[in-house]
Every structure is written in C-alpha cells, then in structure tokens.
mmCIF file of the C-alpha atoms, coordinates in Angstrom:
data_MODEL
# 
_entry.id   MODEL 
# 
loop_
_atom_site.group_PDB 
_atom_site.id 
_atom_site.type_symbol 
_atom_site.label_atom_id 
_atom_site.label_alt_id 
_atom_site.label_comp_id 
_atom_site.label_asym_id 
_atom_site.label_entity_id 
_atom_site.label_seq_id 
_atom_site.pdbx_PDB_ins_code 
_atom_site.Cartn_x 
_atom_site.Cartn_y 
_atom_site.Cartn_z 
_atom_site.occupancy 
_atom_site.B_iso_or_equiv 
_atom_site.pdbx_formal_charge 
_atom_site.auth_seq_id 
_atom_site.auth_comp_id 
_atom_site.auth_asym_id 
_atom_site.auth_atom_id 
_atom_site.pdbx_PDB_model_num 
ATOM 1  C CA . UNK A 1 1  ? 86.224 85.188  69.504 1.00 0.00 ? 1  UNK A CA 1 
ATOM 2  C CA . UNK A 1 2  ? 81.686 83.629  69.199 1.00 0.00 ? 2  UNK A CA 1 
ATOM 3  C CA . UNK A 1 3  ? 78.983 85.525  70.419 1.00 0.00 ? 3  UNK A CA 1 
ATOM 4  C CA . UNK A 1 4  ? 80.117 84.813  73.951 1.00 0.00 ? 4  UNK A CA 1 
ATOM 5  C CA . UNK A 1 5  ? 83.432 86.114  73.742 1.00 0.00 ? 5  UNK A CA 1 
ATOM 6  C CA . UNK A 1 6  ? 81.606 89.069  72.093 1.00 0.00 ? 6  UNK A CA 1 
ATOM 7  C CA . UNK A 1 7  ? 79.553 90.165  74.857 1.00 0.00 ? 7  UNK A CA 1 
ATOM 8  C CA . UNK A 1 8  ? 81.582 89.958  77.026 1.00 0.00 ? 8  UNK A CA 1 
ATOM 9  C CA . UNK A 1 9  ? 84.581 91.866  75.905 1.00 0.00 ? 9  UNK A CA 1 
ATOM 10 C CA . UNK A 1 10 ? 81.869 94.985  74.559 1.00 0.00 ? 10 UNK A CA 1 
ATOM 11 C CA . UNK A 1 11 ? 80.755 94.836  78.346 1.00 0.00 ? 11 UNK A CA 1 
ATOM 12 C CA . UNK A 1 12 ? 83.686 94.792  79.679 1.00 0.00 ? 12 UNK A CA 1 
ATOM 13 C CA . UNK A 1 13 ? 84.906 97.737  77.834 1.00 0.00 ? 13 UNK A CA 1 
ATOM 14 C CA . UNK A 1 14 ? 81.603 100.480 77.151 1.00 0.00 ? 14 UNK A CA 1 
ATOM 15 C CA . UNK A 1 15 ? 81.375 99.411  80.831 1.00 0.00 ? 15 UNK A CA 1 
ATOM 16 C CA . UNK A 1 16 ? 78.006 97.557  81.333 1.00 0.00 ? 16 UNK A CA 1 
ATOM 17 C CA . UNK A 1 17 ? 76.067 94.377  82.245 1.00 0.00 ? 17 UNK A CA 1 
ATOM 18 C CA . UNK A 1 18 ? 76.932 91.366  80.233 1.00 0.00 ? 18 UNK A CA 1 
ATOM 19 C CA . UNK A 1 19 ? 72.522 91.584  80.390 1.00 0.00 ? 19 UNK A CA 1 
ATOM 20 C CA . UNK A 1 20 ? 73.052 94.784  78.219 1.00 0.00 ? 20 UNK A CA 1 
ATOM 21 C CA . UNK A 1 21 ? 75.497 93.953  76.221 1.00 0.00 ? 21 UNK A CA 1 
ATOM 22 C CA . UNK A 1 22 ? 73.971 90.758  74.966 1.00 0.00 ? 22 UNK A CA 1 
ATOM 23 C CA . UNK A 1 23 ? 70.610 92.254  74.258 1.00 0.00 ? 23 UNK A CA 1 
ATOM 24 C CA . UNK A 1 24 ? 72.940 95.505  72.486 1.00 0.00 ? 24 UNK A CA 1 
ATOM 25 C CA . UNK A 1 25 ? 74.554 91.811  70.295 1.00 0.00 ? 25 UNK A CA 1 
ATOM 26 C CA . UNK A 1 26 ? 70.901 90.403  69.302 1.00 0.00 ? 26 UNK A CA 1 
ATOM 27 C CA . UNK A 1 27 ? 69.636 93.866  68.393 1.00 0.00 ? 27 UNK A CA 1 
ATOM 28 C CA . UNK A 1 28 ? 72.624 93.834  65.826 1.00 0.00 ? 28 UNK A CA 1 
ATOM 29 C CA . UNK A 1 29 ? 73.075 90.965  65.200 1.00 0.00 ? 29 UNK A CA 1 
ATOM 30 C CA . UNK A 1 30 ? 69.958 88.542  65.615 1.00 0.00 ? 30 UNK A CA 1 
ATOM 31 C CA . UNK A 1 31 ? 68.403 86.865  62.843 1.00 0.00 ? 31 UNK A CA 1 
ATOM 32 C CA . UNK A 1 32 ? 65.342 87.692  61.471 1.00 0.00 ? 32 UNK A CA 1 
ATOM 33 C CA . UNK A 1 33 ? 64.987 91.078  63.693 1.00 0.00 ? 33 UNK A CA 1 
ATOM 34 C CA . UNK A 1 34 ? 67.925 92.375  63.787 1.00 0.00 ? 34 UNK A CA 1 
ATOM 35 C CA . UNK A 1 35 ? 69.237 95.343  62.404 1.00 0.00 ? 35 UNK A CA 1 
ATOM 36 C CA . UNK A 1 36 ? 71.558 94.397  60.111 1.00 0.00 ? 36 UNK A CA 1 
ATOM 37 C CA . UNK A 1 37 ? 69.323 91.625  58.482 1.00 0.00 ? 37 UNK A CA 1 
ATOM 38 C CA . UNK A 1 38 ? 65.788 93.895  58.679 1.00 0.00 ? 38 UNK A CA 1 
ATOM 39 C CA . UNK A 1 39 ? 68.159 96.151  56.418 1.00 0.00 ? 39 UNK A CA 1 
ATOM 40 C CA . UNK A 1 40 ? 69.482 93.768  54.517 1.00 0.00 ? 40 UNK A CA 1 
ATOM 41 C CA . UNK A 1 41 ? 66.034 92.439  53.402 1.00 0.00 ? 41 UNK A CA 1 
ATOM 42 C CA . UNK A 1 42 ? 64.466 95.739  52.552 1.00 0.00 ? 42 UNK A CA 1 
ATOM 43 C CA . UNK A 1 43 ? 67.939 95.582  49.853 1.00 0.00 ? 43 UNK A CA 1 
ATOM 44 C CA . UNK A 1 44 ? 69.700 98.369  51.366 1.00 0.00 ? 44 UNK A CA 1 
ATOM 45 C CA . UNK A 1 45 ? 73.648 98.525  52.714 1.00 0.00 ? 45 UNK A CA 1 
ATOM 46 C CA . UNK A 1 46 ? 74.452 98.657  56.282 1.00 0.00 ? 46 UNK A CA 1 
ATOM 47 C CA . UNK A 1 47 ? 77.481 101.077 55.698 1.00 0.00 ? 47 UNK A CA 1 
ATOM 48 C CA . UNK A 1 48 ? 80.270 101.435 59.493 1.00 0.00 ? 48 UNK A CA 1 
ATOM 49 C CA . UNK A 1 49 ? 82.623 104.040 58.274 1.00 0.00 ? 49 UNK A CA 1 
ATOM 50 C CA . UNK A 1 50 ? 86.047 102.607 58.788 1.00 0.00 ? 50 UNK A CA 1 
ATOM 51 C CA . UNK A 1 51 ? 84.629 98.765  59.092 1.00 0.00 ? 51 UNK A CA 1 
ATOM 52 C CA . UNK A 1 52 ? 82.874 97.971  56.268 1.00 0.00 ? 52 UNK A CA 1 
ATOM 53 C CA . UNK A 1 53 ? 79.102 97.546  54.438 1.00 0.00 ? 53 UNK A CA 1 
ATOM 54 C CA . UNK A 1 54 ? 77.166 94.933  54.530 1.00 0.00 ? 54 UNK A CA 1 
ATOM 55 C CA . UNK A 1 55 ? 74.887 94.645  51.660 1.00 0.00 ? 55 UNK A CA 1 
ATOM 56 C CA . UNK A 1 56 ? 72.348 91.713  50.222 1.00 0.00 ? 56 UNK A CA 1 
ATOM 57 C CA . UNK A 1 57 ? 73.255 90.410  46.674 1.00 0.00 ? 57 UNK A CA 1 
ATOM 58 C CA . UNK A 1 58 ? 71.544 88.058  44.735 1.00 0.00 ? 58 UNK A CA 1 
ATOM 59 C CA . UNK A 1 59 ? 73.068 85.087  42.598 1.00 0.00 ? 59 UNK A CA 1 
ATOM 60 C CA . UNK A 1 60 ? 71.669 84.521  38.770 1.00 0.00 ? 60 UNK A CA 1 
ATOM 61 C CA . UNK A 1 61 ? 70.650 81.277  37.658 1.00 0.00 ? 61 UNK A CA 1 
ATOM 62 C CA . UNK A 1 62 ? 73.342 78.739  36.873 1.00 0.00 ? 62 UNK A CA 1 
ATOM 63 C CA . UNK A 1 63 ? 74.758 75.541  36.109 1.00 0.00 ? 63 UNK A CA 1 
ATOM 64 C CA . UNK A 1 64 ? 76.292 73.505  37.963 1.00 0.00 ? 64 UNK A CA 1 
ATOM 65 C CA . UNK A 1 65 ? 77.512 69.582  39.007 1.00 0.00 ? 65 UNK A CA 1 
ATOM 66 C CA . UNK A 1 66 ? 76.676 67.059  41.511 1.00 0.00 ? 66 UNK A CA 1 
ATOM 67 C CA . UNK A 1 67 ? 79.293 66.386  42.431 1.00 0.00 ? 67 UNK A CA 1 
ATOM 68 C CA . UNK A 1 68 ? 79.252 62.708  43.803 1.00 0.00 ? 68 UNK A CA 1 
ATOM 69 C CA . UNK A 1 69 ? 77.110 61.789  40.697 1.00 0.00 ? 69 UNK A CA 1 
ATOM 70 C CA . UNK A 1 70 ? 78.862 64.276  38.186 1.00 0.00 ? 70 UNK A CA 1 
ATOM 71 C CA . UNK A 1 71 ? 75.113 64.887  36.995 1.00 0.00 ? 71 UNK A CA 1 
ATOM 72 C CA . UNK A 1 72 ? 74.260 68.859  35.379 1.00 0.00 ? 72 UNK A CA 1 
ATOM 73 C CA . UNK A 1 73 ? 72.269 70.413  37.625 1.00 0.00 ? 73 UNK A CA 1 
ATOM 74 C CA . UNK A 1 74 ? 70.512 73.587  37.508 1.00 0.00 ? 74 UNK A CA 1 
ATOM 75 C CA . UNK A 1 75 ? 70.977 76.004  40.814 1.00 0.00 ? 75 UNK A CA 1 
ATOM 76 C CA . UNK A 1 76 ? 68.598 78.195  41.152 1.00 0.00 ? 76 UNK A CA 1 
ATOM 77 C CA . UNK A 1 77 ? 68.540 82.352  41.869 1.00 0.00 ? 77 UNK A CA 1 
ATOM 78 C CA . UNK A 1 78 ? 68.968 83.293  45.008 1.00 0.00 ? 78 UNK A CA 1 
ATOM 79 C CA . UNK A 1 79 ? 69.791 86.142  47.777 1.00 0.00 ? 79 UNK A CA 1 
ATOM 80 C CA . UNK A 1 80 ? 73.246 86.154  49.875 1.00 0.00 ? 80 UNK A CA 1 
ATOM 81 C CA . UNK A 1 81 ? 74.316 88.365  51.918 1.00 0.00 ? 81 UNK A CA 1 
ATOM 82 C CA . UNK A 1 82 ? 77.984 89.825  51.438 1.00 0.00 ? 82 UNK A CA 1 
ATOM 83 C CA . UNK A 1 83 ? 80.560 91.902  53.526 1.00 0.00 ? 83 UNK A CA 1 
ATOM 84 C CA . UNK A 1 84 ? 82.943 94.230  51.771 1.00 0.00 ? 84 UNK A CA 1 
ATOM 85 C CA . UNK A 1 85 ? 85.888 95.288  54.608 1.00 0.00 ? 85 UNK A CA 1 
ATOM 86 C CA . UNK A 1 86 ? 86.333 99.445  54.817 1.00 0.00 ? 86 UNK A CA 1 
ATOM 87 C CA . UNK A 1 87 ? 89.807 100.725 54.331 1.00 0.00 ? 87 UNK A CA 1 
ATOM 88 C CA . UNK A 1 88 ? 89.871 101.585 58.251 1.00 0.00 ? 88 UNK A CA 1 
ATOM 89 C CA . UNK A 1 89 ? 90.221 97.418  58.909 1.00 0.00 ? 89 UNK A CA 1 
ATOM 90 C CA . UNK A 1 90 ? 91.645 96.230  56.092 1.00 0.00 ? 90 UNK A CA 1 
ATOM 91 C CA . UNK A 1 91 ? 94.706 98.796  57.130 1.00 0.00 ? 91 UNK A CA 1 
ATOM 92 C CA . UNK A 1 92 ? 94.327 97.282  60.864 1.00 0.00 ? 92 UNK A CA 1 
ATOM 93 C CA . UNK A 1 93 ? 94.978 93.850  59.574 1.00 0.00 ? 93 UNK A CA 1 
# 
C-alpha cells in the first residue's frame, strides 16, 4: 500500500472526500512538517495504543568497511527513526 492507496482507503472508510483524506495523511506523515516528524525532532515518542511507538534514537559512531574496497571507514553518529509494533498490531498479524 502506498500513500495514494492509504488516502483512498481512509476516504472510503471515514466517509470523507479524497482531498480531506489526503490532508489528514499529509498532516500525519509529511516531512518535514508532519505531526510525527515534528514530535520525533523534539525527542518525543509518538505512542498509538494498540498500534505501536515511533521514536528517534541516536546511533553511536562506529567503524565499518567500504564493501567495494574493503577499507576501514569511520561511520559518524546519527539520529534515526524507529517503529516498534504494539501488542494489538502484533496480535493481528
């Protein structure tokens, strides 16, 4: 399912227009201004009971290897978004 499919499903299920559904999906998921992205950038967790948790984590700097040359390289520290599925979602699968 892609963003268009999600928008169409939301419109159908909620009984709203596709334009309204697109605005709702964009409000949640758009980068950089979506609700989830803004919360993660403020180091907040987004908990959706029964579905899961979105959170930002910091990865420490580490060493790695260039797969092409085999040369050791230094990988800088970075922040990344993760998602942990909730009990309800896991049970549904």
